[in-house]
PDB file as gemmi writes it, atoms N, CA and C in Angstrom:
CRYST1    1.000    1.000    1.000  90.00  90.00  90.00 P 1                      
ATOM      1  N   MET A   1       3.224   9.769 -16.850  1.00  0.00           N  
ATOM      2  CA  MET A   1       2.613   8.727 -16.366  1.00  0.00           C  
ATOM      3  C   MET A   1       1.512   9.190 -15.730  1.00  0.00           C  
ATOM      4  N   ARG A   2       0.473   8.101 -15.506  1.00  0.00           N  
ATOM      5  CA  ARG A   2      -1.230   8.472 -15.040  1.00  0.00           C  
ATOM      6  C   ARG A   2      -0.607   8.254 -13.494  1.00  0.00           C  
ATOM      7  N   ARG A   3      -1.689   9.278 -12.469  1.00  0.00           N  
ATOM      8  CA  ARG A   3      -1.185   9.263 -11.397  1.00  0.00           C  
ATOM      9  C   ARG A   3      -2.707   9.277 -10.529  1.00  0.00           C  
ATOM     10  N   TYR A   4      -2.648   8.328  -9.182  1.00  0.00           N  
ATOM     11  CA  TYR A   4      -3.997   8.011  -9.189  1.00  0.00           C  
ATOM     12  C   TYR A   4      -4.206   8.715  -7.694  1.00  0.00           C  
ATOM     13  N   PRO A   5      -5.606   9.198  -7.679  1.00  0.00           N  
ATOM     14  CA  PRO A   5      -5.881   9.919  -6.467  1.00  0.00           C  
ATOM     15  C   PRO A   5      -5.940   9.218  -4.960  1.00  0.00           C  
ATOM     16  N   ARG A   6      -5.458   9.816  -3.804  1.00  0.00           N  
ATOM     17  CA  ARG A   6      -5.356   9.398  -2.623  1.00  0.00           C  
ATOM     18  C   ARG A   6      -6.526   8.857  -1.927  1.00  0.00           C  
ATOM     19  N   LYS A   7      -7.308   9.309  -2.888  1.00  0.00           N  
ATOM     20  CA  LYS A   7      -9.112   8.424  -2.155  1.00  0.00           C  
ATOM     21  C   LYS A   7      -8.630   6.880  -2.134  1.00  0.00           C  
ATOM     22  N   TYR A   8      -8.104   6.697  -3.154  1.00  0.00           N  
ATOM     23  CA  TYR A   8      -8.025   4.874  -3.020  1.00  0.00           C  
ATOM     24  C   TYR A   8      -7.013   4.568  -2.291  1.00  0.00           C  
ATOM     25  N   ILE A   9      -7.208   3.137  -2.059  1.00  0.00           N  
ATOM     26  CA  ILE A   9      -5.496   2.546  -0.862  1.00  0.00           C  
ATOM     27  C   ILE A   9      -4.613   2.486  -1.713  1.00  0.00           C  
ATOM     28  N   CYS A  10      -3.364   2.582  -1.162  1.00  0.00           N  
ATOM     29  CA  CYS A  10      -1.932   2.430  -1.713  1.00  0.00           C  
ATOM     30  C   CYS A  10      -1.149   1.719  -1.129  1.00  0.00           C  
ATOM     31  N   LEU A  11      -1.012   0.785  -1.623  1.00  0.00           N  
ATOM     32  CA  LEU A  11      -0.001  -0.232  -0.360  1.00  0.00           C  
ATOM     33  C   LEU A  11       1.797   0.111  -1.544  1.00  0.00           C  
ATOM     34  N   ASP A  12       2.484   0.327  -0.098  1.00  0.00           N  
ATOM     35  CA  ASP A  12       4.018   0.251  -0.575  1.00  0.00           C  
ATOM     36  C   ASP A  12       4.571  -0.827  -0.351  1.00  0.00           C  
ATOM     37  N   ILE A  13       4.612  -1.462  -1.340  1.00  0.00           N  
ATOM     38  CA  ILE A  13       5.511  -2.761  -1.475  1.00  0.00           C  
ATOM     39  C   ILE A  13       7.231  -2.856  -1.601  1.00  0.00           C  
ATOM     40  N   ASP A  14       7.812  -2.685  -0.662  1.00  0.00           N  
ATOM     41  CA  ASP A  14       9.370  -1.998  -0.679  1.00  0.00           C  
ATOM     42  C   ASP A  14       9.681  -3.980  -0.646  1.00  0.00           C  
ATOM     43  N   ILE A  15      10.788  -4.212  -1.628  1.00  0.00           N  
ATOM     44  CA  ILE A  15      11.183  -5.479  -1.822  1.00  0.00           C  
ATOM     45  C   ILE A  15      12.802  -5.619  -1.936  1.00  0.00           C  
ATOM     46  N   GLU A  16      13.292  -4.530  -1.587  1.00  0.00           N  
ATOM     47  CA  GLU A  16      15.218  -4.161  -1.161  1.00  0.00           C  
ATOM     48  C   GLU A  16      15.031  -4.218  -0.028  1.00  0.00           C  
ATOM     49  N   GLY A  17      16.203  -5.340   0.326  1.00  0.00           N  
ATOM     50  CA  GLY A  17      16.666  -5.430   1.857  1.00  0.00           C  
ATOM     51  C   GLY A  17      16.403  -6.964   2.253  1.00  0.00           C  
ATOM     52  N   GLU A  18      17.146  -7.506   2.775  1.00  0.00           N  
ATOM     53  CA  GLU A  18      17.005  -8.835   3.251  1.00  0.00           C  
ATOM     54  C   GLU A  18      15.898  -8.884   4.792  1.00  0.00           C  
ATOM     55  N   LYS A  19      15.939  -7.605   5.535  1.00  0.00           N  
ATOM     56  CA  LYS A  19      15.077  -7.632   6.295  1.00  0.00           C  
ATOM     57  C   LYS A  19      13.725  -7.436   6.291  1.00  0.00           C  
ATOM     58  N   LEU A  20      13.003  -6.994   5.047  1.00  0.00           N  
ATOM     59  CA  LEU A  20      11.779  -6.912   4.533  1.00  0.00           C  
ATOM     60  C   LEU A  20      11.402  -8.466   4.309  1.00  0.00           C  
ATOM     61  N   TYR A  21      12.168  -9.373   3.648  1.00  0.00           N  
ATOM     62  CA  TYR A  21      11.612 -10.596   3.790  1.00  0.00           C  
ATOM     63  C   TYR A  21      11.482 -11.459   4.968  1.00  0.00           C  
ATOM     64  N   GLN A  22      12.366 -10.859   6.033  1.00  0.00           N  
ATOM     65  CA  GLN A  22      12.150 -11.746   6.972  1.00  0.00           C  
ATOM     66  C   GLN A  22      11.034 -11.261   8.006  1.00  0.00           C  
ATOM     67  N   GLU A  23      10.290  -9.993   7.667  1.00  0.00           N  
ATOM     68  CA  GLU A  23       9.483  -9.588   8.256  1.00  0.00           C  
ATOM     69  C   GLU A  23       8.272 -10.683   7.921  1.00  0.00           C  
ATOM     70  N   ASP A  24       8.173 -10.573   6.245  1.00  0.00           N  
ATOM     71  CA  ASP A  24       7.032 -11.104   5.215  1.00  0.00           C  
ATOM     72  C   ASP A  24       7.703 -11.483   4.064  1.00  0.00           C  
ATOM     73  N   PRO A  25       7.688 -12.838   4.189  1.00  0.00           N  
ATOM     74  CA  PRO A  25       8.625 -13.593   3.184  1.00  0.00           C  
ATOM     75  C   PRO A  25       7.177 -13.390   1.868  1.00  0.00           C  
ATOM     76  N   LEU A  26       6.012 -13.253   2.117  1.00  0.00           N  
ATOM     77  CA  LEU A  26       5.180 -13.410   1.443  1.00  0.00           C  
ATOM     78  C   LEU A  26       4.343 -11.740   0.545  1.00  0.00           C  
ATOM     79  N   ARG A  27       4.922 -10.756   1.194  1.00  0.00           N  
ATOM     80  CA  ARG A  27       4.967  -9.546   0.747  1.00  0.00           C  
ATOM     81  C   ARG A  27       4.305  -9.221  -0.464  1.00  0.00           C  
ATOM     82  N   GLU A  28       4.759  -9.812  -1.282  1.00  0.00           N  
ATOM     83  CA  GLU A  28       4.822  -9.649  -2.943  1.00  0.00           C  
ATOM     84  C   GLU A  28       3.539 -10.340  -3.517  1.00  0.00           C  
ATOM     85  N   VAL A  29       3.550 -11.551  -3.112  1.00  0.00           N  
ATOM     86  CA  VAL A  29       2.361 -12.377  -3.692  1.00  0.00           C  
ATOM     87  C   VAL A  29       1.086 -12.108  -2.611  1.00  0.00           C  
ATOM     88  N   LYS A  30       1.067 -11.302  -1.411  1.00  0.00           N  
ATOM     89  CA  LYS A  30       0.121 -11.136  -1.021  1.00  0.00           C  
ATOM     90  C   LYS A  30      -0.742  -9.563  -1.586  1.00  0.00           C  
ATOM     91  N   ALA A  31       0.404  -8.714  -2.070  1.00  0.00           N  
ATOM     92  CA  ALA A  31      -0.058  -7.599  -2.724  1.00  0.00           C  
ATOM     93  C   ALA A  31      -0.418  -7.739  -3.990  1.00  0.00           C  
ATOM     94  N   PHE A  32      -0.352  -8.764  -4.584  1.00  0.00           N  
ATOM     95  CA  PHE A  32      -0.396  -8.830  -6.100  1.00  0.00           C  
ATOM     96  C   PHE A  32      -1.915 -10.268  -6.407  1.00  0.00           C  
ATOM     97  N   TYR A  33      -1.642 -10.836  -5.307  1.00  0.00           N  
ATOM     98  CA  TYR A  33      -2.933 -11.960  -5.697  1.00  0.00           C  
ATOM     99  C   TYR A  33      -3.630 -12.171  -4.632  1.00  0.00           C  
ATOM    100  N   MET A  34      -3.682 -11.738  -3.471  1.00  0.00           N  
ATOM    101  CA  MET A  34      -4.550 -11.717  -2.438  1.00  0.00           C  
ATOM    102  C   MET A  34      -5.594 -11.298  -2.895  1.00  0.00           C  
ATOM    103  N   LEU A  35      -6.871 -11.639  -2.874  1.00  0.00           N  
ATOM    104  CA  LEU A  35      -8.273 -11.278  -3.307  1.00  0.00           C  
ATOM    105  C   LEU A  35      -8.151 -10.365  -4.593  1.00  0.00           C  
ATOM    106  N   SER A  36      -7.250 -11.163  -5.664  1.00  0.00           N  
ATOM    107  CA  SER A  36      -7.361 -10.595  -6.712  1.00  0.00           C  
ATOM    108  C   SER A  36      -8.213 -10.099  -7.959  1.00  0.00           C  
ATOM    109  N   TYR A  37      -9.964 -10.138  -7.310  1.00  0.00           N  
ATOM    110  CA  TYR A  37     -10.525  -9.508  -7.830  1.00  0.00           C  
ATOM    111  C   TYR A  37     -11.059  -8.232  -7.375  1.00  0.00           C  
ATOM    112  N   ILE A  38     -10.317  -7.745  -6.455  1.00  0.00           N  
ATOM    113  CA  ILE A  38     -10.230  -6.589  -6.376  1.00  0.00           C  
ATOM    114  C   ILE A  38      -9.563  -5.305  -7.539  1.00  0.00           C  
ATOM    115  N   PRO A  39     -10.092  -4.558  -8.364  1.00  0.00           N  
ATOM    116  CA  PRO A  39      -9.309  -3.929  -9.341  1.00  0.00           C  
ATOM    117  C   PRO A  39      -8.229  -3.205  -8.224  1.00  0.00           C  
ATOM    118  N   ARG A  40      -7.181  -3.343  -9.613  1.00  0.00           N  
ATOM    119  CA  ARG A  40      -5.714  -2.641  -9.126  1.00  0.00           C  
ATOM    120  C   ARG A  40      -5.039  -2.445  -9.755  1.00  0.00           C  
ATOM    121  N   VAL A  41      -4.006  -1.808  -9.865  1.00  0.00           N  
ATOM    122  CA  VAL A  41      -2.834  -1.088 -10.535  1.00  0.00           C  
ATOM    123  C   VAL A  41      -1.870  -1.515 -10.050  1.00  0.00           C  
ATOM    124  N   VAL A  42      -1.014  -2.270 -10.597  1.00  0.00           N  
ATOM    125  CA  VAL A  42       0.605  -2.095  -9.922  1.00  0.00           C  
ATOM    126  C   VAL A  42       1.643  -1.188 -10.659  1.00  0.00           C  
ATOM    127  N   MET A  43       2.174  -0.379  -9.839  1.00  0.00           N  
ATOM    128  CA  MET A  43       3.471   0.554 -10.228  1.00  0.00           C  
ATOM    129  C   MET A  43       4.718  -0.144  -9.808  1.00  0.00           C  
ATOM    130  N   ARG A  44       5.790   0.341 -10.857  1.00  0.00           N  
ATOM    131  CA  ARG A  44       7.131  -0.465 -10.443  1.00  0.00           C  
ATOM    132  C   ARG A  44       7.362   0.899  -9.842  1.00  0.00           C  
ATOM    133  N   THR A  45       8.266   0.719  -8.664  1.00  0.00           N  
ATOM    134  CA  THR A  45       8.942   2.105  -8.287  1.00  0.00           C  
ATOM    135  C   THR A  45      10.696   1.863  -8.207  1.00  0.00           C  
ATOM    136  N   LYS A  46      10.805   2.869  -7.407  1.00  0.00           N  
ATOM    137  CA  LYS A  46      12.461   2.329  -7.629  1.00  0.00           C  
ATOM    138  C   LYS A  46      12.862   1.445  -6.607  1.00  0.00           C  
ATOM    139  N   HIS A  47      12.089   0.963  -5.216  1.00  0.00           N  
ATOM    140  CA  HIS A  47      12.592   0.174  -4.157  1.00  0.00           C  
ATOM    141  C   HIS A  47      11.449  -0.976  -4.087  1.00  0.00           C  
ATOM    142  N   GLY A  48      10.442  -1.164  -5.100  1.00  0.00           N  
ATOM    143  CA  GLY A  48       9.387  -2.315  -5.123  1.00  0.00           C  
ATOM    144  C   GLY A  48       8.282  -1.735  -5.914  1.00  0.00           C  
ATOM    145  N   TYR A  49       7.517  -1.711  -5.103  1.00  0.00           N  
ATOM    146  CA  TYR A  49       6.230  -1.416  -5.843  1.00  0.00           C  
ATOM    147  C   TYR A  49       4.922  -0.854  -5.126  1.00  0.00           C  
ATOM    148  N   HIS A  50       4.243   0.206  -6.278  1.00  0.00           N  
ATOM    149  CA  HIS A  50       3.109   0.959  -5.671  1.00  0.00           C  
ATOM    150  C   HIS A  50       1.983  -0.039  -6.012  1.00  0.00           C  
ATOM    151  N   VAL A  51       0.701  -0.614  -5.181  1.00  0.00           N  
ATOM    152  CA  VAL A  51      -0.356  -1.101  -5.298  1.00  0.00           C  
ATOM    153  C   VAL A  51      -1.776  -0.465  -4.985  1.00  0.00           C  
ATOM    154  N   TYR A  52      -2.256   0.058  -6.153  1.00  0.00           N  
ATOM    155  CA  TYR A  52      -3.379   0.745  -5.926  1.00  0.00           C  
ATOM    156  C   TYR A  52      -4.497   0.050  -6.038  1.00  0.00           C  
ATOM    157  N   LEU A  53      -5.398  -0.143  -4.922  1.00  0.00           N  
ATOM    158  CA  LEU A  53      -6.481  -1.074  -4.729  1.00  0.00           C  
ATOM    159  C   LEU A  53      -7.512   0.257  -5.052  1.00  0.00           C  
ATOM    160  N   PHE A  54      -8.638  -0.359  -5.979  1.00  0.00           N  
ATOM    161  CA  PHE A  54      -9.297   0.661  -6.333  1.00  0.00           C  
ATOM    162  C   PHE A  54     -10.609   0.496  -5.054  1.00  0.00           C  
ATOM    163  N   ILE A  55     -10.305   0.423  -4.301  1.00  0.00           N  
ATOM    164  CA  ILE A  55     -11.122   0.723  -2.504  1.00  0.00           C  
ATOM    165  C   ILE A  55     -11.599   2.152  -2.144  1.00  0.00           C  
ATOM    166  N   GLU A  56     -12.309   3.149  -2.025  1.00  0.00           N  
ATOM    167  CA  GLU A  56     -12.546   3.743  -1.736  1.00  0.00           C  
ATOM    168  C   GLU A  56     -12.322   4.029  -0.425  1.00  0.00           C  
ATOM    169  N   ILE A  57     -11.590   5.392   0.170  1.00  0.00           N  
ATOM    170  CA  ILE A  57     -11.301   4.938   1.756  1.00  0.00           C  
ATOM    171  C   ILE A  57     -12.440   6.123   2.045  1.00  0.00           C  
ATOM    172  N   ASP A  58     -13.320   5.616   3.157  1.00  0.00           N  
ATOM    173  CA  ASP A  58     -13.960   5.661   4.061  1.00  0.00           C  
ATOM    174  C   ASP A  58     -13.509   6.451   5.197  1.00  0.00           C  
ATOM    175  N   GLU A  59     -13.508   7.815   5.030  1.00  0.00           N  
ATOM    176  CA  GLU A  59     -13.355   8.586   6.691  1.00  0.00           C  
ATOM    177  C   GLU A  59     -13.822   8.170   7.721  1.00  0.00           C  
ATOM    178  N   LYS A  60     -15.005   7.909   7.536  1.00  0.00           N  
ATOM    179  CA  LYS A  60     -15.679   7.359   9.153  1.00  0.00           C  
ATOM    180  C   LYS A  60     -15.503   5.833   9.284  1.00  0.00           C  
ATOM    181  N   ASP A  61     -14.574   4.951   8.450  1.00  0.00           N  
ATOM    182  CA  ASP A  61     -14.304   3.637   9.060  1.00  0.00           C  
ATOM    183  C   ASP A  61     -12.609   3.606   8.636  1.00  0.00           C  
ATOM    184  N   LEU A  62     -12.058   4.539   9.149  1.00  0.00           N  
ATOM    185  CA  LEU A  62     -10.266   4.391   8.600  1.00  0.00           C  
ATOM    186  C   LEU A  62      -9.824   3.208   9.412  1.00  0.00           C  
ATOM    187  N   GLU A  63     -10.406   2.544  10.184  1.00  0.00           N  
ATOM    188  CA  GLU A  63      -9.738   1.210  10.745  1.00  0.00           C  
ATOM    189  C   GLU A  63      -9.895  -0.235   9.877  1.00  0.00           C  
ATOM    190  N   LYS A  64     -10.766  -0.007   9.079  1.00  0.00           N  
ATOM    191  CA  LYS A  64     -11.072  -1.065   8.118  1.00  0.00           C  
ATOM    192  C   LYS A  64      -9.800  -0.750   6.889  1.00  0.00           C  
ATOM    193  N   HIS A  65      -9.364   0.640   6.935  1.00  0.00           N  
ATOM    194  CA  HIS A  65      -8.572   0.949   5.522  1.00  0.00           C  
ATOM    195  C   HIS A  65      -7.291   0.479   6.094  1.00  0.00           C  
ATOM    196  N   LEU A  66      -7.003   0.436   7.773  1.00  0.00           N  
ATOM    197  CA  LEU A  66      -5.675   0.439   7.906  1.00  0.00           C  
ATOM    198  C   LEU A  66      -5.458  -1.580   8.343  1.00  0.00           C  
ATOM    199  N   ILE A  67      -6.717  -2.015   8.424  1.00  0.00           N  
ATOM    200  CA  ILE A  67      -6.587  -3.489   8.421  1.00  0.00           C  
ATOM    201  C   ILE A  67      -6.138  -3.863   6.865  1.00  0.00           C  
ATOM    202  N   ILE A  68      -7.371  -3.675   5.873  1.00  0.00           N  
ATOM    203  CA  ILE A  68      -6.852  -3.911   4.810  1.00  0.00           C  
ATOM    204  C   ILE A  68      -5.163  -3.586   4.276  1.00  0.00           C  
ATOM    205  N   ARG A  69      -4.786  -2.819   4.533  1.00  0.00           N  
ATOM    206  CA  ARG A  69      -3.184  -2.170   4.228  1.00  0.00           C  
ATOM    207  C   ARG A  69      -2.470  -3.258   5.034  1.00  0.00           C  
ATOM    208  N   TYR A  70      -2.579  -3.562   5.920  1.00  0.00           N  
ATOM    209  CA  TYR A  70      -1.802  -4.549   6.762  1.00  0.00           C  
ATOM    210  C   TYR A  70      -1.710  -6.092   6.674  1.00  0.00           C  
ATOM    211  N   LEU A  71      -3.161  -6.409   5.990  1.00  0.00           N  
ATOM    212  CA  LEU A  71      -3.197  -7.344   5.463  1.00  0.00           C  
ATOM    213  C   LEU A  71      -2.406  -8.012   4.097  1.00  0.00           C  
ATOM    214  N   PHE A  72      -2.387  -6.949   3.267  1.00  0.00           N  
ATOM    215  CA  PHE A  72      -1.901  -6.838   2.063  1.00  0.00           C  
ATOM    216  C   PHE A  72      -0.565  -6.666   2.180  1.00  0.00           C  
ATOM    217  N   GLY A  73       0.167  -6.721   3.481  1.00  0.00           N  
ATOM    218  CA  GLY A  73       1.815  -6.234   3.299  1.00  0.00           C  
ATOM    219  C   GLY A  73       1.933  -4.889   3.068  1.00  0.00           C  
ATOM    220  N   ASP A  74       1.503  -3.833   3.352  1.00  0.00           N  
ATOM    221  CA  ASP A  74       2.060  -2.428   3.313  1.00  0.00           C  
ATOM    222  C   ASP A  74       3.242  -2.313   4.167  1.00  0.00           C  
ATOM    223  N   ASP A  75       3.947  -1.347   3.384  1.00  0.00           N  
ATOM    224  CA  ASP A  75       5.470  -1.103   3.949  1.00  0.00           C  
ATOM    225  C   ASP A  75       4.800  -0.706   5.511  1.00  0.00           C  
ATOM    226  N   ARG A  76       5.648  -1.909   6.607  1.00  0.00           N  
ATOM    227  CA  ARG A  76       5.703  -1.462   8.177  1.00  0.00           C  
ATOM    228  C   ARG A  76       5.470   0.127   8.510  1.00  0.00           C  
ATOM    229  N   ALA A  77       6.852   0.742   8.307  1.00  0.00           N  
ATOM    230  CA  ALA A  77       6.840   1.642   9.090  1.00  0.00           C  
ATOM    231  C   ALA A  77       5.875   2.853   8.508  1.00  0.00           C  
ATOM    232  N   ARG A  78       5.358   2.761   7.134  1.00  0.00           N  
ATOM    233  CA  ARG A  78       4.612   3.717   6.642  1.00  0.00           C  
ATOM    234  C   ARG A  78       3.281   3.253   7.550  1.00  0.00           C  
ATOM    235  N   TRP A  79       3.070   2.241   7.553  1.00  0.00           N  
ATOM    236  CA  TRP A  79       1.569   1.486   8.049  1.00  0.00           C  
ATOM    237  C   TRP A  79       1.925   2.106   9.637  1.00  0.00           C  
ATOM    238  N   ASN A  80       2.767   1.992  10.502  1.00  0.00           N  
ATOM    239  CA  ASN A  80       2.706   2.196  11.540  1.00  0.00           C  
ATOM    240  C   ASN A  80       2.437   3.930  11.870  1.00  0.00           C  
ATOM    241  N   PHE A  81       3.320   4.863  11.222  1.00  0.00           N  
ATOM    242  CA  PHE A  81       3.024   6.211  10.818  1.00  0.00           C  
ATOM    243  C   PHE A  81       1.458   6.261  11.070  1.00  0.00           C  
ATOM    244  N   ASP A  82       1.003   6.074  10.102  1.00  0.00           N  
ATOM    245  CA  ASP A  82      -0.556   6.065   9.539  1.00  0.00           C  
ATOM    246  C   ASP A  82      -1.637   5.687  11.150  1.00  0.00           C  
ATOM    247  N   TYR A  83      -0.836   4.008  11.953  1.00  0.00           N  
ATOM    248  CA  TYR A  83      -1.591   4.145  12.701  1.00  0.00           C  
ATOM    249  C   TYR A  83      -1.581   4.893  14.074  1.00  0.00           C  
ATOM    250  N   ASN A  84      -0.900   5.157  13.930  1.00  0.00           N  
ATOM    251  CA  ASN A  84      -0.204   6.349  15.574  1.00  0.00           C  
ATOM    252  C   ASN A  84      -1.063   7.476  14.914  1.00  0.00           C  
ATOM    253  N   LYS A  85      -1.425   8.386  13.748  1.00  0.00           N  
ATOM    254  CA  LYS A  85      -2.029   9.283  13.610  1.00  0.00           C  
ATOM    255  C   LYS A  85      -3.618   8.858  13.673  1.00  0.00           C  
ATOM    256  N   TYR A  86      -3.853   7.969  13.369  1.00  0.00           N  
ATOM    257  CA  TYR A  86      -5.262   7.179  13.894  1.00  0.00           C  
ATOM    258  C   TYR A  86      -5.732   7.271  14.761  1.00  0.00           C  
ATOM    259  N   LEU A  87      -4.977   6.716  16.124  1.00  0.00           N  
ATOM    260  CA  LEU A  87      -4.708   6.405  17.381  1.00  0.00           C  
ATOM    261  C   LEU A  87      -5.078   7.866  18.216  1.00  0.00           C  
ATOM    262  N   ILE A  88      -4.489   8.983  17.858  1.00  0.00           N  
ATOM    263  CA  ILE A  88      -4.431  10.202  18.466  1.00  0.00           C  
ATOM    264  C   ILE A  88      -5.787  11.390  17.613  1.00  0.00           C  
ATOM    265  N   GLY A  89      -6.403  10.293  16.310  1.00  0.00           N  
ATOM    266  CA  GLY A  89      -7.798  11.001  15.948  1.00  0.00           C  
ATOM    267  C   GLY A  89      -7.410  12.056  14.963  1.00  0.00           C  
ATOM    268  N   LYS A  90      -5.852  11.895  14.295  1.00  0.00           N  
ATOM    269  CA  LYS A  90      -5.546  12.681  13.232  1.00  0.00           C  
ATOM    270  C   LYS A  90      -5.667  12.115  11.733  1.00  0.00           C  
ATOM    271  N   GLY A  91      -6.618  11.170  11.840  1.00  0.00           N  
ATOM    272  CA  GLY A  91      -6.882  10.602  10.290  1.00  0.00           C  
ATOM    273  C   GLY A  91      -5.730   9.929   9.863  1.00  0.00           C  
ATOM    274  N   VAL A  92      -5.462   9.201   8.606  1.00  0.00           N  
ATOM    275  CA  VAL A  92      -4.443   8.436   7.924  1.00  0.00           C  
ATOM    276  C   VAL A  92      -3.801   9.300   6.644  1.00  0.00           C  
ATOM    277  N   VAL A  93      -2.860   8.936   6.782  1.00  0.00           N  
ATOM    278  CA  VAL A  93      -1.903   9.973   5.342  1.00  0.00           C  
ATOM    279  C   VAL A  93      -2.362   9.219   4.409  1.00  0.00           C  
ATOM    280  N   ASN A  94      -1.879   7.576   4.231  1.00  0.00           N  
ATOM    281  CA  ASN A  94      -1.991   6.870   2.917  1.00  0.00           C  
ATOM    282  C   ASN A  94      -1.210   7.542   1.475  1.00  0.00           C  
ATOM    283  N   LYS A  95      -0.057   7.903   2.054  1.00  0.00           N  
ATOM    284  CA  LYS A  95       0.442   8.536   1.006  1.00  0.00           C  
ATOM    285  C   LYS A  95       1.821   7.520   0.362  1.00  0.00           C  
ATOM    286  N   CYS A  96       2.067   7.600  -1.372  1.00  0.00           N  
ATOM    287  CA  CYS A  96       2.741   6.833  -1.738  1.00  0.00           C  
ATOM    288  C   CYS A  96       3.191   7.705  -2.664  1.00  0.00           C  
ATOM    289  N   PHE A  97       4.592   8.113  -2.494  1.00  0.00           N  
ATOM    290  CA  PHE A  97       5.746   9.230  -3.233  1.00  0.00           C  
ATOM    291  C   PHE A  97       5.522   8.793  -4.891  1.00  0.00           C  
ATOM    292  N   THR A  98       4.665   9.311  -5.710  1.00  0.00           N  
ATOM    293  CA  THR A  98       4.336   9.200  -7.206  1.00  0.00           C  
ATOM    294  C   THR A  98       5.850   9.556  -7.966  1.00  0.00           C  
ATOM    295  N   SER A  99       6.687  10.023  -6.972  1.00  0.00           N  
ATOM    296  CA  SER A  99       7.881  10.573  -8.102  1.00  0.00           C  
ATOM    297  C   SER A  99       8.794   9.245  -8.207  1.00  0.00           C  
ATOM    298  N   THR A 100       8.686   8.093  -7.001  1.00  0.00           N  
ATOM    299  CA  THR A 100       9.629   6.981  -7.433  1.00  0.00           C  
ATOM    300  C   THR A 100       9.368   6.380  -8.477  1.00  0.00           C  
ATOM    301  N   GLU A 101       8.194   6.499  -8.829  1.00  0.00           N  
ATOM    302  CA  GLU A 101       7.173   5.129  -9.864  1.00  0.00           C  
ATOM    303  C   GLU A 101       7.708   5.655 -11.209  1.00  0.00           C  
ATOM    304  N   LEU A 102       7.832   4.236 -11.545  1.00  0.00           N  
ATOM    305  CA  LEU A 102       8.840   4.074 -12.792  1.00  0.00           C  
ATOM    306  C   LEU A 102       7.702   3.267 -13.950  1.00  0.00           C  
ATOM    307  N   TYR A 103       6.997   2.635 -13.855  1.00  0.00           N  
ATOM    308  CA  TYR A 103       6.194   2.189 -15.069  1.00  0.00           C  
ATOM    309  C   TYR A 103       5.220   1.514 -14.441  1.00  0.00           C  
ATOM    310  N   GLU A 104       3.949   1.218 -15.121  1.00  0.00           N  
ATOM    311  CA  GLU A 104       2.934   0.296 -14.717  1.00  0.00           C  
ATOM    312  C   GLU A 104       3.625  -1.167 -14.939  1.00  0.00           C  
ATOM    313  N   VAL A 105       3.356  -2.029 -14.296  1.00  0.00           N  
ATOM    314  CA  VAL A 105       3.426  -3.697 -14.563  1.00  0.00           C  
ATOM    315  C   VAL A 105       2.254  -4.102 -14.783  1.00  0.00           C  
ATOM    316  N   LYS A 106       1.919  -4.886 -15.995  1.00  0.00           N  
ATOM    317  CA  LYS A 106       0.561  -5.492 -16.321  1.00  0.00           C  
ATOM    318  C   LYS A 106       0.979  -7.185 -15.287  1.00  0.00           C  
ATOM    319  N   ILE A 107      -0.552  -7.164 -14.769  1.00  0.00           N  
ATOM    320  CA  ILE A 107      -0.052  -8.797 -13.987  1.00  0.00           C  
ATOM    321  C   ILE A 107      -1.414  -9.029 -14.301  1.00  0.00           C  
TER     322      ILE A 107                                                      
END                                                                             
């Protein structure tokens, strides 16, 4: 299975559990279709999806990276972890665990 480098934004879209839909019921729609002209690959995972947006991460502008992930519905716990790292000047992790990826979804 093809792996995508961390230099691209990766959204972790978990869809299991009622709480996730209470947080943001349009999570999947945002990740798949919002600004759909941006090249992307969607991978099905054990708990939802990984959406690789082919937007290179600029280490000088991590705030923009975090805003994009927030708007597209990235997993909130993962996003909060990276945001807190950003606030203390430690960068952003942007880690999707590829071991949970099952197959590529054609959208």
